[in-house]
N, C-alpha and C positions, 0 to 999 in steps of 0.2 A: 504494500500500500504506500503510495507516494504522498508527499505533502500536498500536491495539487488535487489528488482525489479527496483528501480530507477537507480541503478548503471548498471544493465543489459540493461535497455532501453537506457541509455546514451551511453553505449559501442556499442550497435547495431547502434545507430544513427551516432556515429562517424565513425564506420566501413563502413556503407553505404555511408557516405559523402566522405570518402577517396576513396572508390571504384569508385564512380561516378566522382570525380574530377580528378582521376589519368590519364585517357586518354588525357584530354585537357591539363593538366599541363605538362605531359611528352612530348606531341607534341610541346607545346610552348618552353619548355626547349631545345629540340632537334633542332628545327628550329632556335631558337635564338643562339645556339652554332654554328651551321653551318654558319649562317650569320655573326656572329662575327669573326669566323675563316676566312671567305672570306674577310671581311673588313680588318683584320689585315694583310693578305697576300697581298692584293692589295693596301693597304694604303689609302683606301677610308674611311673617317670618317664622314659618313652621318647618323644622328640619325634616320631619317625616313625610311631608307632602309630596316630595319627589320620589319616594321609594316605590309606591304602588304603581304609578304610571310607568316608571322605568322597568319594573319587574314584568308588567304586562307587555310592554313593547318588546323587551328582550325575549320573552317567551314566544311572542308572535314571530319575531325574526328567526328564532331557532326552529320554529315549526316550518317556516317558509324556506329557509336555507339549509336546514339540517341534512336533507338528502344530498344536496350539492357538496356540503362539507364532508359527509361520509364518503362520497365517491372520490373526492380529491385526496382524502387521506388514504383510501384504499389503493388508489393509483400510485401514490408516492410510496406506500409500503411495498406494493408489488414490484415497483422499479428498484427499490432498495434490496429486496430479496433476490432479484435477478442479478444484481451487481455483486453479490456475496462471493462468487467464485473469482471475480476479477480483483476484489479487495484482498482476498487471502493469498493471491499469487504474488 
C-alpha cells in the first residue's frame, strides 16, 4: 500500500462523509435560521422553541434522502472491498 493510495482513500472517505452529512446539516442550519429570525422578530427568547421544528425537519430529510444515503454508502463500501487485494499487495 503506497502513500498515494492512503491519501486517495482518505479523500474519498471525507468526500462521502461530506456528501452524506450535507442534507441534514443544511436543513438544521436553514430551520435554525428561520426560527431565530422568528424569535428575534417576535421577541420570544425561548431556547427550546427551535428543537421541535429542527427534529421534525431533520426526520423528514432523513426519510427523503435516506435511500440515497444508503446507496452511496453501499457503493463506497463495495468499491473499498474491491480494492482490498490491491491494498494488500
